[in-house]
N, C-alpha and C positions, 0 to 999 in steps of 0.2 A: 763316905764322901761322894762316891759315884752315885749312890742311891739318892742322896740329897739333890744332886744335879738332875738325875733322870726322872724322879717321881716326886720331887719336893713340891711345896704348895704354889710355887711360882717359877717361871722360867729363869734360868741363870745364863746370862750372856758373859762368857769369858772374854776379856778385852783383847788379849793377844792372839793373833792368828799367824801361823807360820806361812811362808811363801807357798807351801803345797796345800793350804786351806785347812790343815788340822789345827787344833787348839790344845797344845801340850799342857798338861796339868801335873804339878808337883805338889804334894801335900807335906806340910811342915808342922812341927809342934813348937810351942813357945820356948822350950828349953834347948832347942838345937842351935848350934852356931851358924851364922850366916855362911861361913865357908863350906860347911857340909851341904847346905841347901844349894849353894852355887855349883858345887860339884855335881849334884843331881840334875840341875838345870843344864849344865854342860853336856851331860850324858843324854839328855832329852833333845839335844840339837842346838844348844847354845842360848835359847830364849824360851821362856815358858810362863804360864800363869802359875802363881804359887798361892795355894790356899793355906792360910795359917789357921790351924784349929784352935778354937777357944772353947769355953765350957758349953755354950749353947749356940754358937755360930762359927762361921768361917769368915775371915777377912782375906780379900784377894789382892795380891801385889803382882806386878809384872817384873820379872827379873831377866837380865841378859848377862851371860857369863863373861862376855867380852864387850868392850866399849865399841858399839856399832856407830859411833858418831851421831847418835840420835840427838837432835837439838832439843833444848828445853822448850816447853810450851811457853807462850807469852805470860809473863808475870811469875813464872816458876822459879823457885830458888833451888840451887843444887848444893847439897851438904855432904861432906866426907864422913864416912863411918868406917870402923875397923871390922875385919873379917871375923874376929873372935867375939863380936857382940852377939848376944842371943836374939833369936827372932822375936821373942817377947819384949825385949828392951827396944828393938827396932819399932815394934808396934806402939809402945809407949811414947817413944820419941815422935813417931809420925802423928800420933793422936794429939800431941801438943803443938806440933808445927802446922798442921792443917794439910789440906789437899794439894797445895801448890808447892810441895817440896819433893824433889827427887834425891836419891842418895847414890853416891859413887864410892867404890872401894878402891884401895890402892892397886889391886890387881887389874883394874880397868872395868870390873863388873859394874852394872848399873841396876838400880832398883827404883821403879816408879812409885810415886805415892800411892797408898792403898785406895781402892775404890770406895766411894761413899756408900755404895750399895753392898751390903753384907747379906749373907744368906744363912738360914738356920738348917739344922739337921732335919732330915725327913722323919716324920713320925711313924 
């Protein structure tokens, strides 16, 4: 993952930047539950870029472990999901809903819709 970002064929801009200027990154697999990924995001400071590994590429989400009262973007739809959903199912749902959907969990965590830009593994 880090090699893909560092020496991949093109520059990767992670969307979330922490107040201190860092861009925390959590890597997830499709079979992990959202709750496990949110726990790692909380340990990384409460918000992070989450790269979901697929067979040939990564898809990036922005996750916040607590509701920071971030307003929805104009035209964005907010949808509730369960913490026991897998990251792979979340990606399937997001791919059907489109880029204008964010997701909220009962715990207060939020997940922004995935970026349209995906990046491949470095060769």
